[in-house]
Structure formats: structure tokens, C-alpha cells
matplotlib code that plots the C-alpha trace (Angstrom):
import matplotlib.pyplot as plt

x = [-28.7, -27.8, -27.7, -24.2, -21.2, -19.1, -15.8, -15.5, -16.8, -14.8, -11.5, -12.9, -14.5, -11.8, -8.8, -11.5, -12.5, -9.1, -7.7, -10.1, -10.2, -5.8, -6.3, -8.2, -6.1, -4.0, -0.7, 1.4, 2.9, -1.2, -1.9, 1.0, 0.1, -3.6, -2.5, -0.4, -3.9, -5.6, -3.9, -3.3, -6.4, -7.2, -4.8, -6.3, -9.4, -8.2, -6.9, -10.2, -12.1, -9.6, -11.6, -14.9, -13.7, -16.6, -18.7, -21.7, -21.3, -20.1, -21.2, -23.2, -20.1, -18.0, -20.5, -22.5, -24.9, -26.3, -28.6, -26.4, -27.4, -30.7, -31.2, -28.2, -28.4, -24.9, -24.9, -22.6, -21.6, -18.6, -17.5, -14.5, -13.6, -10.4, -8.4, -9.6, -9.5, -5.2, -5.2, -6.8, -4.3, -1.6, -2.8, -3.7, -0.1, 1.7, 0.6, 1.2, 4.8, 5.4, 4.1, 6.6, 9.2, 9.0, 7.8, 10.8, 10.7, 9.6, 7.5, 6.4, 2.2, 2.6, -1.7, -1.5, 0.5, -1.0, -4.3, -3.5, -2.0, -4.9, -7.3, -5.2, -5.5, -9.0, -9.1, -7.0, -9.1, -12.2, -11.0, -10.0, -13.3, -15.7, -18.3, -19.7, -17.9, -19.1, -18.1, -14.5, -13.8, -14.7, -12.5, -9.6, -9.5, -9.7, -6.6, -4.8, -5.5, -4.3, -1.0, -0.8, -0.8, 1.7, 4.1, 3.8, 4.0, 6.6, 8.8, 11.9, 13.4, 12.0, 8.8, 6.5, 7.6, 7.3, 4.0, 2.9, 3.9, 2.3, -1.1, -1.2, -0.1, -2.9, -5.6, -5.1, -5.6, -8.8, -10.5, -9.9, -11.4, -14.3, -15.2, -14.7, -16.8, -19.6, -20.0, -20.2, -22.8, -25.2, -24.9, -25.9, -29.9, -32.3, -33.8, -36.7, -36.0, -38.0, -41.3, -41.6, -41.2, -37.8, -35.8, -32.2, -28.6, -26.8, -22.8, -22.7, -19.7, -22.7, -24.3, -20.6, -19.8, -23.1, -22.9, -23.4, -20.4, -19.3, -16.2, -15.1, -16.4, -14.5, -11.2, -11.7, -12.9, -9.8, -7.6, -9.2, -8.8, -5.7, -3.9, -5.7, -4.4, -1.1, -0.2, -1.2, 0.9, 3.0, 4.0, 6.5, 5.7, 3.6, 5.8, 8.1, 5.9, 7.0, 11.0, 10.8, 7.6, 9.5, 12.7, 11.3, 8.4, 8.8, 9.8, 6.3, 4.4, 6.7, 6.3, 2.4, 3.2, 5.1, 4.0, 0.2, -0.6, 0.7, -1.3, -4.5, -3.6, -3.1, -6.5, -8.2, -7.1, -8.3, -11.5, -12.9, -10.8, -10.5, -13.9, -15.7, -13.8, -12.8, -13.0, -10.5, -8.4, -7.7, -6.6, -4.5, -3.1, 0.0, 0.6, 0.3, 2.6, 5.3, 4.9, 5.5, 8.7, 9.9, 9.6, 11.1, 14.1, 14.3, 13.9, 16.0, 19.1, 18.4, 18.1, 22.0, 23.4, 22.0, 23.5, 20.6, 19.8, 15.8, 15.8, 17.2, 14.7, 11.9, 13.1, 13.2, 9.4, 8.7, 10.4, 8.4, 5.4, 6.0, 6.3, 3.0, 1.1, 2.7, 2.1, -1.6, -2.3, -0.5, -4.3, -2.7, -3.6, -0.1, 1.5, -1.9, -1.6, 1.7, 0.9, -1.6, 1.1, 3.3, 1.3, 1.5, 4.9, 6.2, 4.5, 6.0, 9.5, 9.7, 8.3, 11.7, 13.6, 12.2, 12.5, 16.1, 16.6, 15.0, 17.5, 20.4, 19.2, 17.7, 21.2, 23.6, 21.5, 22.4, 20.9, 24.2, 25.5, 28.7, 29.1, 28.5, 30.8, 30.9, 27.5, 28.0, 30.9, 28.4, 25.0, 25.1, 21.9, 20.6, 22.9, 21.7, 18.3, 18.9, 20.5, 17.4, 15.2, 17.3, 17.4, 14.0, 13.6, 15.8, 13.7, 16.2, 14.4, 12.9, 12.0, 8.5, 8.9, 10.3, 7.0, 5.3, 8.1, 8.9, 4.9, 4.9, 7.8, 6.5, 2.8, 4.6, 6.8, 3.9, 2.1, 5.5, 9.2, 10.4, 8.2, 9.9, 13.2, 12.7, 11.3, 13.7, 16.2, 14.7, 15.8, 19.2, 19.8, 17.7, 20.6, 23.0, 22.2, 20.5, 23.5, 26.1, 24.0, 24.6, 28.2, 29.1, 26.6, 27.5, 30.7, 34.4, 35.5, 33.5, 34.0, 33.3, 29.5, 29.6, 31.4, 28.7, 25.9, 24.3, 22.6, 18.5, 16.7, 13.9, 10.8, 13.0, 14.4, 10.8, 9.4, 12.1, 11.9, 8.2, 8.8, 11.8, 9.0, 6.6, 9.8, 10.6, 7.2, 5.8, 8.8, 8.3, 5.0, 3.1, 0.1, -1.2, -1.5, -2.8, -5.5, -6.4, -6.4, -7.6, -11.0, -10.3, -7.9, -10.6, -12.9, -10.6, -9.9, -13.5, -14.5, -11.9, -13.7]
y = [4.0, 4.1, 1.1, 1.5, 0.4, 2.2, 2.5, 1.4, -1.7, -2.3, -1.5, -5.0, -6.8, -6.9, -8.1, -10.8, -12.0, -11.9, -13.9, -16.4, -17.2, -17.1, -20.1, -21.9, -20.7, -22.9, -22.1, -20.4, -17.9, -17.1, -16.3, -14.0, -12.0, -12.2, -10.3, -8.1, -7.2, -7.1, -4.6, -2.2, -2.1, -1.4, 1.8, 2.7, 2.9, 4.8, 7.2, 7.8, 8.3, 10.8, 13.3, 12.0, 13.6, 16.3, 14.8, 17.2, 16.1, 12.6, 11.1, 8.3, 7.1, 6.7, 5.0, 2.4, 0.6, -2.8, -4.2, -7.5, -9.0, -7.6, -9.0, -7.8, -4.5, -4.5, -3.2, -3.7, 0.0, 0.9, 4.5, 6.9, 10.0, 11.6, 9.2, 6.2, 7.5, 7.8, 4.4, 3.3, 5.0, 3.9, 0.0, 0.4, 1.9, -0.7, -4.0, -3.2, -1.8, -5.3, -7.2, -5.5, -5.8, -8.8, -10.0, -12.7, -14.2, -17.8, -19.1, -22.7, -23.1, -19.5, -20.0, -20.1, -17.6, -15.2, -15.4, -14.9, -11.7, -10.9, -12.1, -9.8, -6.8, -7.2, -7.4, -4.4, -2.4, -3.3, -2.1, 1.3, 1.5, 0.4, 2.9, -0.7, -2.0, -5.3, -5.0, -3.7, -6.7, -8.9, -7.4, -7.0, -11.0, -11.2, -9.3, -11.0, -14.7, -15.0, -13.2, -15.6, -18.5, -16.7, -16.5, -20.2, -21.9, -19.5, -18.3, -19.0, -21.9, -20.4, -19.6, -21.8, -20.2, -16.6, -17.6, -18.7, -16.1, -13.5, -15.5, -15.2, -11.6, -10.6, -13.4, -11.7, -8.2, -9.4, -11.1, -7.4, -5.5, -7.8, -7.6, -4.0, -4.1, -5.9, -4.0, -0.3, -2.0, -2.9, 0.6, 2.2, 3.1, 0.7, 0.9, -0.7, -3.3, -3.5, -5.0, -3.1, -6.3, -6.1, -3.8, -3.8, -1.9, -0.9, -1.4, 1.5, 4.4, 7.2, 5.0, 4.6, 8.2, 8.8, 6.2, 6.9, 5.7, 6.6, 7.4, 4.3, 2.4, 4.5, 3.5, -0.4, 0.3, 2.3, -0.3, -3.2, -1.2, 0.2, -2.8, -4.4, -1.5, -1.6, -5.1, -4.0, -0.9, -2.2, 0.2, -0.7, -3.4, -5.1, -5.3, -8.6, -10.6, -7.6, -8.7, -12.3, -12.0, -9.5, -11.6, -15.0, -13.8, -14.0, -10.6, -9.7, -10.2, -8.6, -5.6, -5.9, -6.5, -3.2, -0.7, -1.1, -3.7, -1.5, 1.1, -0.6, 0.2, 3.7, 4.0, 2.1, 4.5, 7.5, 5.9, 3.5, 4.9, 8.4, 9.5, 6.6, 7.0, 10.9, 11.0, 8.2, 9.6, 12.8, 10.6, 7.8, 10.2, 10.8, 7.0, 6.3, 9.1, 8.1, 4.5, 5.4, 7.6, 4.8, 2.7, 5.2, 5.2, 1.3, 0.4, 3.0, 1.5, -1.9, -1.0, 0.4, -3.2, -5.3, -7.1, -8.9, -6.2, -7.4, -6.9, -3.2, -2.4, -4.0, -2.1, 0.8, 0.8, -0.1, 3.6, 5.3, 3.8, 5.3, 8.9, 8.4, 6.8, 9.6, 12.5, 10.8, 11.1, 14.9, 15.8, 19.0, 19.9, 19.9, 16.5, 14.9, 16.5, 15.4, 11.8, 11.4, 12.4, 10.3, 7.3, 7.3, 8.3, 5.8, 3.1, 4.4, 4.4, 1.4, -1.1, 1.1, -0.5, -4.1, -4.4, -3.7, -6.3, -8.4, -8.2, -8.6, -11.8, -13.8, -12.6, -13.6, -15.8, -13.9, -10.9, -10.2, -7.0, -7.9, -10.4, -8.1, -5.2, -3.3, -4.0, -0.1, -1.6, -4.2, -2.5, 1.4, 2.2, 0.3, 2.1, 5.3, 5.0, 2.8, 6.2, 8.3, 6.0, 6.0, 9.6, 9.6, 7.3, 9.4, 12.3, 14.6, 18.2, 17.5, 14.1, 12.8, 11.7, 15.3, 17.7, 14.9, 14.5, 18.0, 18.7, 16.0, 17.1, 20.6, 19.2, 17.1, 20.6, 22.4, 19.7, 19.0, 20.1, 16.9, 14.9, 16.5, 16.3, 12.4, 11.6, 13.7, 11.3, 8.7, 11.0, 11.4, 7.6, 6.7, 8.7, 6.7, 3.3, 4.3, 5.7, 2.9, 0.0, 1.8, 2.4, -1.3, -2.7, -0.9, 0.8, -0.8, -3.8, -7.0, -10.3, -13.8, -13.1, -10.0, -10.2, -12.2, -9.4, -8.1, -4.6, -4.4, -6.1, -4.0, -4.5, -3.4, -0.8, 0.4, -0.1, 2.1, 4.8, 5.2, 5.1, 7.8, 9.9, 9.5, 10.7, 13.8, 14.9, 14.7, 16.2, 19.3, 19.8, 17.8, 20.3, 17.2, 14.8, 17.8, 18.8, 14.7, 14.2, 17.7, 16.9, 14.1, 15.8, 18.6, 16.0, 14.0, 17.3, 18.2, 15.0, 16.0, 19.2]
z = [-10.5, -14.8, -16.7, -17.1, -15.6, -12.8, -12.8, -9.1, -10.7, -13.7, -11.2, -9.0, -11.8, -14.3, -12.2, -10.9, -13.9, -15.5, -12.6, -12.3, -16.5, -15.8, -14.2, -17.2, -20.1, -22.2, -21.0, -18.5, -21.5, -22.2, -18.3, -18.5, -21.2, -20.3, -16.6, -18.7, -20.5, -17.7, -15.6, -18.6, -19.2, -15.6, -15.7, -18.9, -17.4, -14.3, -16.6, -18.4, -14.6, -14.0, -16.2, -14.4, -10.8, -10.1, -7.8, -9.0, -12.3, -12.7, -9.2, -10.6, -12.6, -9.3, -7.1, -7.3, -4.3, -4.4, -1.7, -0.7, 2.8, 3.1, 6.5, 7.6, 6.5, 4.2, 0.7, -1.9, -1.7, -3.5, -5.0, -5.5, -2.9, -3.2, -1.4, -2.5, -6.3, -5.2, -3.9, -6.7, -9.1, -7.2, -7.6, -11.0, -12.0, -9.9, -11.2, -15.0, -13.8, -11.8, -15.1, -17.0, -14.6, -14.5, -18.1, -18.4, -15.2, -15.6, -12.5, -11.8, -12.9, -14.3, -14.7, -10.7, -9.9, -12.1, -11.1, -7.9, -8.6, -10.2, -7.7, -5.1, -7.5, -7.8, -3.3, -3.0, -5.9, -3.3, 0.1, -1.5, -3.3, -0.2, 1.7, 3.6, 6.5, 5.8, 2.1, 3.2, 5.4, 2.7, 0.2, 2.7, 3.2, -0.4, -0.7, 1.9, 0.8, -2.6, -1.1, 1.3, -1.4, -3.2, -0.8, 0.8, -3.0, -4.5, -1.8, -0.5, 1.5, 4.6, 3.3, 5.6, 8.8, 7.2, 5.9, 9.5, 11.0, 8.4, 8.6, 12.4, 12.7, 9.7, 11.2, 14.6, 13.1, 10.8, 13.9, 16.2, 12.9, 12.7, 16.2, 16.2, 12.9, 14.7, 17.6, 16.0, 13.7, 16.6, 17.7, 14.3, 14.1, 13.3, 10.0, 8.6, 5.4, 2.6, 3.4, 6.6, 8.9, 10.5, 11.8, 10.9, 12.2, 8.9, 7.9, 5.4, 5.9, 6.8, 9.6, 10.9, 11.0, 12.9, 15.5, 19.2, 21.1, 25.2, 25.4, 27.2, 24.1, 21.5, 23.8, 23.5, 19.9, 18.9, 20.4, 18.2, 15.2, 15.6, 16.1, 13.1, 10.7, 12.9, 11.8, 8.3, 8.3, 10.0, 12.8, 16.1, 17.7, 15.5, 12.3, 13.3, 10.3, 7.6, 7.1, 7.0, 4.7, 2.6, 2.4, 1.7, -0.6, -4.3, -5.4, -7.4, -4.5, -2.1, -4.5, -4.0, 0.0, 0.1, -2.4, -2.2, 0.6, 3.7, 2.5, 3.8, 7.1, 6.6, 4.5, 7.3, 9.8, 7.6, 6.6, 9.5, 12.7, 13.2, 11.7, 13.3, 17.1, 17.2, 20.8, 21.1, 18.5, 20.0, 23.4, 22.0, 18.9, 20.8, 21.7, 17.7, 16.8, 19.7, 18.4, 14.8, 15.6, 17.8, 14.6, 12.3, 14.2, 14.9, 11.7, 10.6, 12.8, 11.8, 8.1, 8.5, 9.9, 7.4, 4.8, 3.4, 0.7, 0.9, 4.7, 4.0, 1.7, 4.4, 7.5, 4.8, 3.7, 7.8, 8.5, 5.7, 6.8, 10.8, 9.3, 7.3, 10.5, 12.8, 10.3, 9.6, 13.7, 14.0, 12.6, 11.1, 7.7, 6.4, 8.1, 6.6, 3.0, 3.4, 3.9, 1.1, -1.2, 0.4, -0.3, -3.8, -4.3, -1.5, -3.6, -7.1, -5.3, -3.4, -6.2, -8.2, -5.4, -5.4, -9.1, -9.0, -5.8, -8.0, -11.0, -8.8, -6.8, -10.4, -11.7, -9.0, -6.8, -3.6, -1.8, 0.6, 0.3, 1.1, -1.7, -4.3, -5.6, -9.0, -11.0, -12.2, -14.5, -15.9, -15.8, -16.3, -16.9, -14.0, -12.1, -13.5, -12.8, -9.3, -7.9, -9.3, -7.2, -4.6, -4.5, -4.2, -1.6, 0.5, -0.5, -2.4, -3.3, -6.9, -6.5, -5.8, -2.1, -1.3, -1.2, 1.1, 3.4, 3.9, 4.5, 7.2, 9.2, 9.3, 10.2, 12.9, 14.1, 14.3, 16.9, 18.8, 17.8, 19.3, 17.0, 14.0, 15.0, 16.3, 12.9, 11.0, 12.3, 10.0, 6.9, 8.0, 8.5, 5.1, 3.4, 5.6, 4.6, 1.3, 0.1, 1.6, 0.0, -3.5, -2.8, -2.0, -4.2, -7.5, -7.3, -5.9, -7.8, -9.3, -8.4, -9.5, -9.0, -10.6, -13.3, -15.3, -14.4, -17.5, -18.3, -18.0, -20.6, -22.2, -20.0, -16.8, -18.7, -19.1, -16.0, -14.1, -16.9, -15.8, -12.6, -12.9, -14.6, -11.6, -9.5, -11.7, -12.8, -8.8, -7.7, -9.7, -9.6, -6.6, -7.3, -9.1, -6.0, -3.7, -5.8, -6.1, -2.5, -0.9, -0.4, 2.1, 4.0, 4.5, 5.3, 7.8, 9.7, 10.0, 11.9, 14.4, 15.2]

ax = plt.figure().add_subplot(projection="3d")
ax.plot(x, y, z, "-o")
ax.set_aspect("equal")
plt.show()
């Protein structure tokens, strides 16, 4: 181990220290500026890290392994592999976009607000970098706790009920995962710690992948881990906390939950469930796919009848995540690669939609689609940018969501034809409710509420233009994401042979 600090350490430490310092700065505007500066700095470091992806040359820059809890066999082991780097990139990109888009927002107790936002970024970075199960669990909780306080303090009128439901679901999921982690840990190969006195087990990802478990043990462990990750994604029937939480949370927090935090569940499946429990995965894969497809159709149908624009986007997110989950459990090279791409593109696109939702709610004070109309006359720039992002959300060709969605449906078709047909209904329905929302909100006649709406400010325009750039660049040249994630796809499928 060298004397220099590694990229994973920087991704975690910078927002962690920035979040702590934000609580003690002199004023709210200073906290806001510092949050933006820290997030942009993290993004800049990520861009630099892209030049150090060759594992044969730069592995020391991308991994760090410290002895943490010696007598438990847990190390502070964080690093960057292909999928981790992609999700770290999503997190590093999303937070500056969120801070830029909401730069003119005024929140009460801004020092606490921006401090908690940065702490949640540190937790998310830790989740995507962790190669030790106990370290992973620690950061899993670190990402959730700030969000809980952000929702409960800065949310809407029904925030207490929504936050309580969010807490109960996530607490149960975390407890189930912890039970599973401890059980697997106790079945890893014992090793002698420093001094040669005590033999302990190990939490490292390598020890978990090599653990010897019977088929029956793998079955019930699969249930524990799958439920924990399914709650976080969420997929049917573990999704009921999500619409309330998204609706009642402050929109910047909803952007984090919808754009990034749901990827924790998908990441957990790929990193900690499938490779550790391959026999159970093969046995229960079809059940996971069916639940995911039910969620796609169910959430899409609910989105079609929503009058609350925030709930419409929330159900849209459930449908998209369901397709990604089904594609991962298809265990097909094409579908898994498509899901990897879609994790990133969905995060970018859904944040773009939430930026528009936040602007509408802030200027009009309402979320009801039926009470809006004619916004295109008052905000033409917003309308153009929103239409582009909306087309990406329904996977129009040449947009960033098209390659991943096409690959996911193709992979599902190779497994079972009806999987692809049923999942494809979600694509059709997403076009219906998205275009219907655009028509009702942005076209038609203005009313007393929408007559006073102004076009987007420079900060919101900048954030949406960056998102539109991602829409076209990754839509025209998806090979960028394929090259970044293909290593993880190959490794995941190798573990199932």
C-alpha cells in the first residue's frame, strides 16, 4: 500500500468531511456553496479516475484495504470494479446536477440540509465501493439515515406518515440483510489473525464468494437478501413505501432516492446475492423475474391514472427498475449488459424529470396534472428540454435509454418469449402516460395558476442541458457504457456456471 490516497477514499472522504463541516459553517449560503463545490470536486476526481481504469497498471490507485475490526475479521476494504465505477460515476454526476438545479431554492436550516445531503452522498459512494460485507452494511445504513432525517424535517404535510413507512420497510430490510451477512460470515473459512492466537472468519467479498453453503442454506439466505434488496429497489410487492416517500420528500431528496438510491438494491443483487448464492439464484430466478414483470405492468397502469405528477414519476421509476431487475435475473449476457447501461441512464433521465417537476411545483404550488396546462406558452425552453428527457424516458431511438432497453428486452426474449412480451407492455404504457402528461401540463390553455409561470432560470437550464447532452451522447454512442461495465457482466455470468 502506497502513501498516496486512493480514488475510493476520496469519493467517500470528501463528501463525508464536507457534510460534517457544513453543519458548522457561518451561514446557509456558505453551506450551499460548499456543497456545490464538494460535489463538483468529487465529479472532477471521478473524471480523472477514468484514466486509471486499467487494473494491470493502476490497481493500487483504485483499491484500499485497512484492518478495521481485527477480532471480527472485517477490513475497511473499498475499491472500484467495473459496475462500482459506473455507479460511482452516476453518484458523482447526479449530486452537482441536483445542487445546480436547486441553487436558487431557499430551505429552512440550510446548514443541516446540505450537511445531510453530503453525508448521504458519502454513504452511497461507500456502498458502491465496498468489498467487505460489514463495510457494505455500514455504508448502506449511512446512506439511509441522512435521507430519513431529510424527509422527516423538510418534507410535505404528510411527511411523518410517509417517513415512518419508509423507516419500517428499510429497517426490516436492513435487519434481514444483516442476519444473512452474519450467517454467511460464520460459514467462511477461519483464518488466523495477527499474533497467531485467535482464528476468525472473514467479511471480505472473496471469502463470501468462496463460502460453502448447502442448497437449503442458500434458499433461505436468498430470501433474506432478496427481500432486503427488493425493498430498496423497490419491486412488487415491496414497493408501497415508495410513492408516499417520493411524494412527501423535498424534491432534491426525491432525486437522490429515485436516481441513485434505488440502484443500491440492484447493486446488492449483482455484488452480494447472485455470486454468493448461485444455486438458489438459478432456482428462484424465474420467481424474481415474474415479480418484476408484475411490477412493471402494475406500476405502469397506476401511473396512467395518476393526477399527482410526483406519483406519476414515482410509478414510472418502479416500472423501469422492474425491467432492470428482471433482466439481471435472466442471467443472459445481453440482458445483464442492458441492465448495467440502464442503471446509469435511468438515473440521469429520472433526475431530469424531477427537476421539471420541482420547478412546476415551486412556481405553481400544486402537483395536480388536471390543474395545470399551457406551460409551453410561458416556458418554451423548459418545454423543449422536458420533451427531450421525456422521449429518453420512453426509450425513443437515439436517446440514451434505447440501447439498454433494447438489450434488456432482447435478453428476456432469449430466455422466454412471454417475458419480453409482458415487459414490453411497460414500454408501450410508459409512452402513453408520459405523452399524456406532457399534453395536459404543457399544452392547451393557460389558467390562473399557470399564467404566472416563468421560463427556467440559468441554473435549471444548465442542469437540463447537461442531462440532454447525456441523452444524445449515450444514445448515439452507447459503447462508452458498454466498455465501462462489460467486465462486471462477464464476471457475474462466470459465477453462475
